[in-house]
TORKOL-4160 file (C-alpha; in steps of 0.2 Angstrom, whole numbers, padded with zeros to 4 digits, m for minus):
409
<pt num="1" X="0128" Y="0030" Z="m0033"/>
<pt num="2" X="0120" Y="0017" Z="m0044"/>
<pt num="3" X="0105" Y="0008" Z="m0037"/>
<pt num="4" X="0097" Y="m0008" Z="m0044"/>
<pt num="5" X="0079" Y="m0010" Z="m0036"/>
<pt num="6" X="0071" Y="m0027" Z="m0038"/>
<pt num="7" X="0052" Y="m0026" Z="m0035"/>
<pt num="8" X="0041" Y="m0040" Z="m0044"/>
<pt num="9" X="0026" Y="m0029" Z="m0043"/>
<pt num="10" X="0033" Y="m0012" Z="m0047"/>
<pt num="11" X="0022" Y="0000" Z="m0057"/>
<pt num="12" X="0023" Y="0018" Z="m0064"/>
<pt num="13" X="0011" Y="0032" Z="m0069"/>
<pt num="14" X="0010" Y="0023" Z="m0085"/>
<pt num="15" X="0006" Y="0006" Z="m0078"/>
<pt num="16" X="m0003" Y="0009" Z="m0061"/>
<pt num="17" X="0001" Y="0001" Z="m0045"/>
<pt num="18" X="0013" Y="m0002" Z="m0036"/>
<pt num="19" X="0019" Y="0016" Z="m0035"/>
<pt num="20" X="0031" Y="0016" Z="m0020"/>
<pt num="21" X="0046" Y="0009" Z="m0031"/>
<pt num="22" X="0043" Y="0023" Z="m0044"/>
<pt num="23" X="0041" Y="0037" Z="m0031"/>
<pt num="24" X="0057" Y="0032" Z="m0021"/>
<pt num="25" X="0067" Y="0029" Z="m0037"/>
<pt num="26" X="0061" Y="0046" Z="m0044"/>
<pt num="27" X="0068" Y="0055" Z="m0028"/>
<pt num="28" X="0084" Y="0046" Z="m0030"/>
<pt num="29" X="0086" Y="0051" Z="m0048"/>
<pt num="30" X="0083" Y="0069" Z="m0043"/>
<pt num="31" X="0096" Y="0067" Z="m0030"/>
<pt num="32" X="0109" Y="0062" Z="m0043"/>
<pt num="33" X="0108" Y="0044" Z="m0042"/>
<pt num="34" X="0106" Y="0032" Z="m0056"/>
<pt num="35" X="0092" Y="0019" Z="m0053"/>
<pt num="36" X="0086" Y="0004" Z="m0063"/>
<pt num="37" X="0071" Y="m0006" Z="m0058"/>
<pt num="38" X="0069" Y="m0025" Z="m0062"/>
<pt num="39" X="0051" Y="m0031" Z="m0062"/>
<pt num="40" X="0039" Y="m0044" Z="m0068"/>
<pt num="41" X="0029" Y="m0040" Z="m0084"/>
<pt num="42" X="0013" Y="m0047" Z="m0076"/>
<pt num="43" X="0006" Y="m0042" Z="m0059"/>
<pt num="44" X="m0012" Y="m0044" Z="m0052"/>
<pt num="45" X="m0012" Y="m0026" Z="m0045"/>
<pt num="46" X="m0005" Y="m0017" Z="m0060"/>
<pt num="47" X="m0019" Y="m0008" Z="m0071"/>
<pt num="48" X="m0009" Y="m0010" Z="m0087"/>
<pt num="49" X="0004" Y="m0023" Z="m0091"/>
<pt num="50" X="0020" Y="m0018" Z="m0101"/>
<pt num="51" X="0020" Y="m0026" Z="m0119"/>
<pt num="52" X="0034" Y="m0037" Z="m0122"/>
<pt num="53" X="0028" Y="m0043" Z="m0139"/>
<pt num="54" X="0035" Y="m0060" Z="m0136"/>
<pt num="55" X="0052" Y="m0055" Z="m0130"/>
<pt num="56" X="0060" Y="m0062" Z="m0114"/>
<pt num="57" X="0063" Y="m0044" Z="m0107"/>
<pt num="58" X="0059" Y="m0026" Z="m0111"/>
<pt num="59" X="0070" Y="m0012" Z="m0106"/>
<pt num="60" X="0064" Y="0006" Z="m0106"/>
<pt num="61" X="0066" Y="0023" Z="m0097"/>
<pt num="62" X="0052" Y="0031" Z="m0087"/>
<pt num="63" X="0055" Y="0048" Z="m0081"/>
<pt num="64" X="0074" Y="0045" Z="m0080"/>
<pt num="65" X="0072" Y="0028" Z="m0071"/>
<pt num="66" X="0078" Y="0013" Z="m0080"/>
<pt num="67" X="0065" Y="m0002" Z="m0080"/>
<pt num="68" X="0068" Y="m0020" Z="m0086"/>
<pt num="69" X="0052" Y="m0030" Z="m0087"/>
<pt num="70" X="0054" Y="m0049" Z="m0087"/>
<pt num="71" X="0042" Y="m0060" Z="m0095"/>
<pt num="72" X="0032" Y="m0071" Z="m0083"/>
<pt num="73" X="0017" Y="m0082" Z="m0084"/>
<pt num="74" X="0000" Y="m0074" Z="m0082"/>
<pt num="75" X="m0010" Y="m0079" Z="m0066"/>
<pt num="76" X="m0026" Y="m0076" Z="m0057"/>
<pt num="77" X="m0029" Y="m0077" Z="m0038"/>
<pt num="78" X="m0016" Y="m0084" Z="m0025"/>
<pt num="79" X="m0014" Y="m0102" Z="m0032"/>
<pt num="80" X="m0001" Y="m0112" Z="m0040"/>
<pt num="81" X="m0001" Y="m0100" Z="m0055"/>
<pt num="82" X="0005" Y="m0085" Z="m0044"/>
<pt num="83" X="0019" Y="m0097" Z="m0037"/>
<pt num="84" X="0024" Y="m0101" Z="m0055"/>
<pt num="85" X="0025" Y="m0082" Z="m0059"/>
<pt num="86" X="0036" Y="m0079" Z="m0044"/>
<pt num="87" X="0047" Y="m0093" Z="m0048"/>
<pt num="88" X="0049" Y="m0087" Z="m0066"/>
<pt num="89" X="0054" Y="m0070" Z="m0061"/>
<pt num="90" X="0067" Y="m0076" Z="m0048"/>
<pt num="91" X="0074" Y="m0088" Z="m0060"/>
<pt num="92" X="0076" Y="m0075" Z="m0073"/>
<pt num="93" X="0085" Y="m0063" Z="m0062"/>
<pt num="94" X="0097" Y="m0077" Z="m0055"/>
<pt num="95" X="0101" Y="m0082" Z="m0073"/>
<pt num="96" X="0104" Y="m0064" Z="m0078"/>
<pt num="97" X="0113" Y="m0059" Z="m0062"/>
<pt num="98" X="0130" Y="m0058" Z="m0070"/>
<pt num="99" X="0124" Y="m0047" Z="m0084"/>
<pt num="100" X="0114" Y="m0036" Z="m0073"/>
<pt num="101" X="0130" Y="m0033" Z="m0062"/>
<pt num="102" X="0141" Y="m0029" Z="m0076"/>
<pt num="103" X="0128" Y="m0018" Z="m0086"/>
<pt num="104" X="0122" Y="m0007" Z="m0071"/>
<pt num="105" X="0137" Y="m0008" Z="m0060"/>
<pt num="106" X="0126" Y="m0006" Z="m0044"/>
<pt num="107" X="0133" Y="0001" Z="m0028"/>
<pt num="108" X="0117" Y="m0004" Z="m0019"/>
<pt num="109" X="0106" Y="m0019" Z="m0023"/>
<pt num="110" X="0088" Y="m0018" Z="m0015"/>
<pt num="111" X="0077" Y="m0033" Z="m0014"/>
<pt num="112" X="0060" Y="m0026" Z="m0012"/>
<pt num="113" X="0045" Y="m0037" Z="m0013"/>
<pt num="114" X="0030" Y="m0044" Z="m0004"/>
<pt num="115" X="0039" Y="m0061" Z="m0004"/>
<pt num="116" X="0057" Y="m0064" Z="0001"/>
<pt num="117" X="0063" Y="m0076" Z="m0012"/>
<pt num="118" X="0070" Y="m0062" Z="m0023"/>
<pt num="119" X="0084" Y="m0060" Z="m0010"/>
<pt num="120" X="0093" Y="m0075" Z="m0018"/>
<pt num="121" X="0096" Y="m0066" Z="m0035"/>
<pt num="122" X="0098" Y="m0049" Z="m0026"/>
<pt num="123" X="0112" Y="m0057" Z="m0015"/>
<pt num="124" X="0121" Y="m0064" Z="m0031"/>
<pt num="125" X="0120" Y="m0048" Z="m0040"/>
<pt num="126" X="0127" Y="m0038" Z="m0025"/>
<pt num="127" X="0141" Y="m0051" Z="m0023"/>
<pt num="128" X="0146" Y="m0050" Z="m0041"/>
<pt num="129" X="0145" Y="m0031" Z="m0041"/>
<pt num="130" X="0153" Y="m0029" Z="m0024"/>
<pt num="131" X="0138" Y="m0019" Z="m0019"/>
<pt num="132" X="0129" Y="m0017" Z="m0003"/>
<pt num="133" X="0113" Y="m0027" Z="m0001"/>
<pt num="134" X="0097" Y="m0020" Z="0006"/>
<pt num="135" X="0081" Y="m0030" Z="0010"/>
<pt num="136" X="0065" Y="m0020" Z="0010"/>
<pt num="137" X="0050" Y="m0028" Z="0019"/>
<pt num="138" X="0032" Y="m0024" Z="0014"/>
<pt num="139" X="0023" Y="m0038" Z="0022"/>
<pt num="140" X="0030" Y="m0051" Z="0034"/>
<pt num="141" X="0031" Y="m0067" Z="0024"/>
<pt num="142" X="0028" Y="m0081" Z="0028"/>
<pt num="143" X="0018" Y="m0075" Z="0043"/>
<pt num="144" X="0006" Y="m0066" Z="0032"/>
<pt num="145" X="0000" Y="m0082" Z="0023"/>
<pt num="146" X="0001" Y="m0092" Z="0039"/>
<pt num="147" X="m0009" Y="m0080" Z="0050"/>
<pt num="148" X="m0021" Y="m0073" Z="0037"/>
<pt num="149" X="m0022" Y="m0088" Z="0025"/>
<pt num="150" X="m0021" Y="m0102" Z="0038"/>
<pt num="151" X="m0007" Y="m0111" Z="0029"/>
<pt num="152" X="0004" Y="m0123" Z="0040"/>
<pt num="153" X="0022" Y="m0119" Z="0044"/>
<pt num="154" X="0026" Y="m0136" Z="0037"/>
<pt num="155" X="0018" Y="m0132" Z="0020"/>
<pt num="156" X="0032" Y="m0134" Z="0007"/>
<pt num="157" X="0029" Y="m0116" Z="0000"/>
<pt num="158" X="0029" Y="m0109" Z="0018"/>
<pt num="159" X="0045" Y="m0118" Z="0022"/>
<pt num="160" X="0053" Y="m0111" Z="0006"/>
<pt num="161" X="0048" Y="m0093" Z="0011"/>
<pt num="162" X="0054" Y="m0095" Z="0029"/>
<pt num="163" X="0071" Y="m0101" Z="0022"/>
<pt num="164" X="0072" Y="m0085" Z="0011"/>
<pt num="165" X="0066" Y="m0073" Z="0025"/>
<pt num="166" X="0080" Y="m0080" Z="0037"/>
<pt num="167" X="0093" Y="m0079" Z="0023"/>
<pt num="168" X="0088" Y="m0061" Z="0020"/>
<pt num="169" X="0090" Y="m0056" Z="0038"/>
<pt num="170" X="0107" Y="m0065" Z="0039"/>
<pt num="171" X="0115" Y="m0058" Z="0023"/>
<pt num="172" X="0107" Y="m0041" Z="0020"/>
<pt num="173" X="0118" Y="m0026" Z="0025"/>
<pt num="174" X="0103" Y="m0016" Z="0029"/>
<pt num="175" X="0084" Y="m0021" Z="0032"/>
<pt num="176" X="0071" Y="m0007" Z="0028"/>
<pt num="177" X="0054" Y="m0011" Z="0035"/>
<pt num="178" X="0037" Y="m0002" Z="0031"/>
<pt num="179" X="0030" Y="m0009" Z="0047"/>
<pt num="180" X="0036" Y="0000" Z="0063"/>
<pt num="181" X="0034" Y="m0014" Z="0076"/>
<pt num="182" X="0045" Y="m0028" Z="0069"/>
<pt num="183" X="0061" Y="m0027" Z="0078"/>
<pt num="184" X="0059" Y="m0041" Z="0091"/>
<pt num="185" X="0051" Y="m0053" Z="0077"/>
<pt num="186" X="0065" Y="m0050" Z="0065"/>
<pt num="187" X="0078" Y="m0052" Z="0079"/>
<pt num="188" X="0070" Y="m0069" Z="0083"/>
<pt num="189" X="0074" Y="m0074" Z="0065"/>
<pt num="190" X="0092" Y="m0069" Z="0065"/>
<pt num="191" X="0092" Y="m0050" Z="0061"/>
<pt num="192" X="0106" Y="m0040" Z="0070"/>
<pt num="193" X="0095" Y="m0025" Z="0077"/>
<pt num="194" X="0107" Y="m0011" Z="0071"/>
<pt num="195" X="0103" Y="m0016" Z="0053"/>
<pt num="196" X="0085" Y="m0011" Z="0054"/>
<pt num="197" X="0078" Y="0005" Z="0047"/>
<pt num="198" X="0060" Y="0011" Z="0046"/>
<pt num="199" X="0053" Y="0020" Z="0030"/>
<pt num="200" X="0034" Y="0020" Z="0029"/>
<pt num="201" X="0022" Y="0023" Z="0015"/>
<pt num="202" X="0020" Y="0040" Z="0009"/>
<pt num="203" X="0012" Y="0052" Z="m0004"/>
<pt num="204" X="0018" Y="0063" Z="m0018"/>
<pt num="205" X="0014" Y="0081" Z="m0013"/>
<pt num="206" X="0016" Y="0087" Z="m0031"/>
<pt num="207" X="0000" Y="0077" Z="m0035"/>
<pt num="208" X="m0010" Y="0087" Z="m0023"/>
<pt num="209" X="m0002" Y="0104" Z="m0027"/>
<pt num="210" X="m0006" Y="0102" Z="m0046"/>
<pt num="211" X="m0025" Y="0102" Z="m0043"/>
<pt num="212" X="m0037" Y="0089" Z="m0047"/>
<pt num="213" X="m0048" Y="0086" Z="m0062"/>
<pt num="214" X="m0067" Y="0087" Z="m0060"/>
<pt num="215" X="m0076" Y="0071" Z="m0054"/>
<pt num="216" X="m0086" Y="0060" Z="m0066"/>
<pt num="217" X="m0104" Y="0067" Z="m0068"/>
<pt num="218" X="m0111" Y="0051" Z="m0059"/>
<pt num="219" X="m0100" Y="0054" Z="m0043"/>
<pt num="220" X="m0103" Y="0073" Z="m0043"/>
<pt num="221" X="m0122" Y="0072" Z="m0045"/>
<pt num="222" X="m0124" Y="0059" Z="m0031"/>
<pt num="223" X="m0113" Y="0068" Z="m0019"/>
<pt num="224" X="m0122" Y="0084" Z="m0023"/>
<pt num="225" X="m0139" Y="0076" Z="m0021"/>
<pt num="226" X="m0134" Y="0069" Z="m0004"/>
<pt num="227" X="m0128" Y="0085" Z="0002"/>
<pt num="228" X="m0143" Y="0094" Z="m0004"/>
<pt num="229" X="m0154" Y="0082" Z="0007"/>
<pt num="230" X="m0144" Y="0088" Z="0022"/>
<pt num="231" X="m0133" Y="0072" Z="0024"/>
<pt num="232" X="m0116" Y="0072" Z="0031"/>
<pt num="233" X="m0105" Y="0060" Z="0020"/>
<pt num="234" X="m0095" Y="0046" Z="0027"/>
<pt num="235" X="m0084" Y="0040" Z="0013"/>
<pt num="236" X="m0072" Y="0026" Z="0009"/>
<pt num="237" X="m0061" Y="0026" Z="m0007"/>
<pt num="238" X="m0051" Y="0011" Z="m0011"/>
<pt num="239" X="m0051" Y="m0008" Z="m0014"/>
<pt num="240" X="m0067" Y="m0018" Z="m0008"/>
<pt num="241" X="m0059" Y="m0033" Z="m0001"/>
<pt num="242" X="m0061" Y="m0044" Z="0014"/>
<pt num="243" X="m0046" Y="m0036" Z="0023"/>
<pt num="244" X="m0054" Y="m0019" Z="0021"/>
<pt num="245" X="m0068" Y="m0023" Z="0033"/>
<pt num="246" X="m0082" Y="m0015" Z="0024"/>
<pt num="247" X="m0095" Y="m0027" Z="0030"/>
<pt num="248" X="m0093" Y="m0017" Z="0046"/>
<pt num="249" X="m0098" Y="m0001" Z="0037"/>
<pt num="250" X="m0114" Y="m0009" Z="0031"/>
<pt num="251" X="m0117" Y="m0014" Z="0049"/>
<pt num="252" X="m0115" Y="0004" Z="0055"/>
<pt num="253" X="m0126" Y="0010" Z="0041"/>
<pt num="254" X="m0139" Y="m0002" Z="0046"/>
<pt num="255" X="m0139" Y="0005" Z="0064"/>
<pt num="256" X="m0139" Y="0023" Z="0058"/>
<pt num="257" X="m0154" Y="0021" Z="0046"/>
<pt num="258" X="m0165" Y="0037" Z="0048"/>
<pt num="259" X="m0151" Y="0048" Z="0053"/>
<pt num="260" X="m0144" Y="0061" Z="0041"/>
<pt num="261" X="m0128" Y="0052" Z="0037"/>
<pt num="262" X="m0124" Y="0044" Z="0020"/>
<pt num="263" X="m0111" Y="0031" Z="0018"/>
<pt num="264" X="m0102" Y="0032" Z="0001"/>
<pt num="265" X="m0091" Y="0018" Z="m0005"/>
<pt num="266" X="m0080" Y="0022" Z="m0020"/>
<pt num="267" X="m0069" Y="0009" Z="m0028"/>
<pt num="268" X="m0070" Y="m0009" Z="m0034"/>
<pt num="269" X="m0063" Y="m0026" Z="m0029"/>
<pt num="270" X="m0068" Y="m0044" Z="m0025"/>
<pt num="271" X="m0080" Y="m0041" Z="m0011"/>
<pt num="272" X="m0090" Y="m0027" Z="m0020"/>
<pt num="273" X="m0103" Y="m0038" Z="m0028"/>
<pt num="274" X="m0107" Y="m0047" Z="m0011"/>
<pt num="275" X="m0108" Y="m0030" Z="m0002"/>
<pt num="276" X="m0120" Y="m0023" Z="m0015"/>
<pt num="277" X="m0131" Y="m0038" Z="m0014"/>
<pt num="278" X="m0131" Y="m0037" Z="0005"/>
<pt num="279" X="m0136" Y="m0019" Z="0005"/>
<pt num="280" X="m0150" Y="m0022" Z="m0008"/>
<pt num="281" X="m0156" Y="m0037" Z="0002"/>
<pt num="282" X="m0156" Y="m0028" Z="0018"/>
<pt num="283" X="m0164" Y="m0012" Z="0010"/>
<pt num="284" X="m0149" Y="m0001" Z="0016"/>
<pt num="285" X="m0154" Y="0015" Z="0007"/>
<pt num="286" X="m0141" Y="0025" Z="0016"/>
<pt num="287" X="m0127" Y="0015" Z="0008"/>
<pt num="288" X="m0121" Y="0021" Z="m0010"/>
<pt num="289" X="m0108" Y="0012" Z="m0021"/>
<pt num="290" X="m0098" Y="0021" Z="m0034"/>
<pt num="291" X="m0086" Y="0015" Z="m0047"/>
<pt num="292" X="m0067" Y="0019" Z="m0045"/>
<pt num="293" X="m0061" Y="0036" Z="m0050"/>
<pt num="294" X="m0045" Y="0040" Z="m0058"/>
<pt num="295" X="m0030" Y="0042" Z="m0046"/>
<pt num="296" X="m0029" Y="0061" Z="m0051"/>
<pt num="297" X="m0047" Y="0063" Z="m0046"/>
<pt num="298" X="m0044" Y="0056" Z="m0028"/>
<pt num="299" X="m0040" Y="0074" Z="m0020"/>
<pt num="300" X="m0057" Y="0081" Z="m0027"/>
<pt num="301" X="m0066" Y="0066" Z="m0021"/>
<pt num="302" X="m0060" Y="0066" Z="m0003"/>
<pt num="303" X="m0064" Y="0084" Z="m0002"/>
<pt num="304" X="m0082" Y="0079" Z="m0003"/>
<pt num="305" X="m0081" Y="0068" Z="0013"/>
<pt num="306" X="m0086" Y="0075" Z="0030"/>
<pt num="307" X="m0078" Y="0059" Z="0038"/>
<pt num="308" X="m0066" Y="0047" Z="0029"/>
<pt num="309" X="m0067" Y="0029" Z="0035"/>
<pt num="310" X="m0053" Y="0016" Z="0035"/>
<pt num="311" X="m0056" Y="0000" Z="0044"/>
<pt num="312" X="m0047" Y="m0017" Z="0048"/>
<pt num="313" X="m0053" Y="m0034" Z="0055"/>
<pt num="314" X="m0046" Y="m0038" Z="0072"/>
<pt num="315" X="m0031" Y="m0049" Z="0068"/>
<pt num="316" X="m0014" Y="m0053" Z="0078"/>
<pt num="317" X="m0004" Y="m0050" Z="0062"/>
<pt num="318" X="m0007" Y="m0031" Z="0064"/>
<pt num="319" X="0003" Y="m0031" Z="0080"/>
<pt num="320" X="0018" Y="m0027" Z="0069"/>
<pt num="321" X="0010" Y="m0011" Z="0063"/>
<pt num="322" X="0001" Y="m0005" Z="0047"/>
<pt num="323" X="0006" Y="0007" Z="0033"/>
<pt num="324" X="m0010" Y="0010" Z="0022"/>
<pt num="325" X="m0008" Y="0021" Z="0007"/>
<pt num="326" X="m0026" Y="0027" Z="0008"/>
<pt num="327" X="m0024" Y="0034" Z="0025"/>
<pt num="328" X="m0010" Y="0045" Z="0019"/>
<pt num="329" X="m0022" Y="0051" Z="0006"/>
<pt num="330" X="m0036" Y="0055" Z="0018"/>
<pt num="331" X="m0024" Y="0064" Z="0029"/>
<pt num="332" X="m0017" Y="0074" Z="0015"/>
<pt num="333" X="m0035" Y="0079" Z="0010"/>
<pt num="334" X="m0037" Y="0086" Z="0028"/>
<pt num="335" X="m0051" Y="0075" Z="0031"/>
<pt num="336" X="m0056" Y="0070" Z="0049"/>
<pt num="337" X="m0053" Y="0051" Z="0049"/>
<pt num="338" X="m0063" Y="0037" Z="0058"/>
<pt num="339" X="m0051" Y="0023" Z="0060"/>
<pt num="340" X="m0057" Y="0006" Z="0066"/>
<pt num="341" X="m0041" Y="m0004" Z="0071"/>
<pt num="342" X="m0031" Y="m0013" Z="0084"/>
<pt num="343" X="m0013" Y="m0012" Z="0078"/>
<pt num="344" X="0005" Y="m0009" Z="0084"/>
<pt num="345" X="0004" Y="0009" Z="0078"/>
<pt num="346" X="m0010" Y="0021" Z="0074"/>
<pt num="347" X="m0005" Y="0036" Z="0063"/>
<pt num="348" X="m0023" Y="0044" Z="0066"/>
<pt num="349" X="m0020" Y="0044" Z="0085"/>
<pt num="350" X="m0002" Y="0050" Z="0083"/>
<pt num="351" X="m0007" Y="0064" Z="0072"/>
<pt num="352" X="m0023" Y="0069" Z="0081"/>
<pt num="353" X="m0032" Y="0069" Z="0065"/>
<pt num="354" X="m0048" Y="0059" Z="0069"/>
<pt num="355" X="m0055" Y="0046" Z="0080"/>
<pt num="356" X="m0049" Y="0028" Z="0083"/>
<pt num="357" X="m0062" Y="0014" Z="0088"/>
<pt num="358" X="m0061" Y="m0004" Z="0091"/>
<pt num="359" X="m0062" Y="m0015" Z="0075"/>
<pt num="360" X="m0076" Y="m0027" Z="0071"/>
<pt num="361" X="m0088" Y="m0017" Z="0082"/>
<pt num="362" X="m0101" Y="m0008" Z="0073"/>
<pt num="363" X="m0108" Y="0000" Z="0089"/>
<pt num="364" X="m0091" Y="0008" Z="0092"/>
<pt num="365" X="m0090" Y="0014" Z="0074"/>
<pt num="366" X="m0108" Y="0022" Z="0076"/>
<pt num="367" X="m0102" Y="0031" Z="0092"/>
<pt num="368" X="m0087" Y="0037" Z="0083"/>
<pt num="369" X="m0097" Y="0044" Z="0069"/>
<pt num="370" X="m0109" Y="0053" Z="0080"/>
<pt num="371" X="m0095" Y="0060" Z="0091"/>
<pt num="372" X="m0086" Y="0067" Z="0075"/>
<pt num="373" X="m0102" Y="0074" Z="0068"/>
<pt num="374" X="m0105" Y="0082" Z="0085"/>
<pt num="375" X="m0090" Y="0092" Z="0084"/>
<pt num="376" X="m0091" Y="0110" Z="0076"/>
<pt num="377" X="m0085" Y="0112" Z="0058"/>
<pt num="378" X="m0070" Y="0121" Z="0064"/>
<pt num="379" X="m0065" Y="0107" Z="0076"/>
<pt num="380" X="m0066" Y="0094" Z="0062"/>
<pt num="381" X="m0057" Y="0106" Z="0051"/>
<pt num="382" X="m0043" Y="0108" Z="0064"/>
<pt num="383" X="m0042" Y="0089" Z="0065"/>
<pt num="384" X="m0040" Y="0087" Z="0046"/>
<pt num="385" X="m0026" Y="0101" Z="0046"/>
<pt num="386" X="m0017" Y="0091" Z="0059"/>
<pt num="387" X="m0017" Y="0076" Z="0048"/>
<pt num="388" X="m0011" Y="0086" Z="0033"/>
<pt num="389" X="0003" Y="0094" Z="0043"/>
<pt num="390" X="0009" Y="0077" Z="0049"/>
<pt num="391" X="0010" Y="0070" Z="0032"/>
<pt num="392" X="0019" Y="0085" Z="0025"/>
<pt num="393" X="0032" Y="0084" Z="0038"/>
<pt num="394" X="0035" Y="0065" Z="0039"/>
<pt num="395" X="0027" Y="0056" Z="0025"/>
<pt num="396" X="0031" Y="0063" Z="0008"/>
<pt num="397" X="0042" Y="0054" Z="m0004"/>
<pt num="398" X="0055" Y="0068" Z="m0004"/>
<pt num="399" X="0057" Y="0065" Z="0014"/>
<pt num="400" X="0056" Y="0046" Z="0013"/>
<pt num="401" X="0067" Y="0045" Z="m0002"/>
<pt num="402" X="0081" Y="0054" Z="0008"/>
<pt num="403" X="0078" Y="0043" Z="0023"/>
<pt num="404" X="0079" Y="0027" Z="0013"/>
<pt num="405" X="0096" Y="0034" Z="0005"/>
<pt num="406" X="0103" Y="0036" Z="0022"/>
<pt num="407" X="0100" Y="0018" Z="0025"/>
<pt num="408" X="0110" Y="0014" Z="0010"/>
<pt num="409" X="0126" Y="0021" Z="0016"/>
């Protein structure tokens, strides 16, 4: 089976996020499939961009996976620059669709992106190659920019996105969703329910079995000092953005000043400066900010947490479900999790690996922290082990890769 996977933001171990296309493709290659990924050369989430040296396209092999990087305009933020970037990528794929079909001879074409307009070139490639067409949904567009960003359904861009989404549900042979509670919504947009499959985010177990490099001295010394002072450590590792609801962590820290709990936030992002300024302004001495660590150091970092925190703001969009990568890492590290969420699904409750509290409620978060710390070390350890067992059984890429392949047939 030959597979062409279109993902605008695809990454690799060499380039950084997004990792999901790479991990799935690697499993398919290991299963004897031939995989080629088509991606844009500029992505706001990628740590390192491929170097095209002025060429319109760069073809390379990464761990047996073919990659084609298409030159696209550089952009910042979510304005017109990002729209131009999307348009350049979709246009290039449509222009090259015949050559792609003839060169890679796909049996399956997968349109996999956070926006649905790549369904148009994907459908053309699939039709030319007489291949099956899959549409993979990461986020619900245009609902996400409408409900999270407040955009009108009559905005020209939203109308274009809606047209693409409806087209995808009508024309795709299969639809794979990372979000588990989307069936009724997708049916309302024209999807035949038998087309729908669910394949969530996951982890690569080999990264955990290989061992973790030592933490940077700054991180190791701070965590050691906090521990020596008798503190339990509530930790967060990941992006500091509005959607991560870290303002609620500061609210909880403010309520718990004087208690033997240290709040450690590791990572970077657009909200980090304002969070640090607030912590300084309000003299929150129990909050500690650390720079991001390497992906390979995440297992060692998480092992230092007594409680791993993940939170969301209350929002109706989450009724369709959530699939956060960092939660999989927390569970794989066998950490008890404090999860502040109201969503269509809750892996923490499903796995029995922590405590779920209401979002945007610092008092509820404090009660959850105190309840977890009131448990014995053995009880918290058992919670963590349940999370790890759940991930190993259900959420590793060897498992998810096979589940995705089953949807391709």
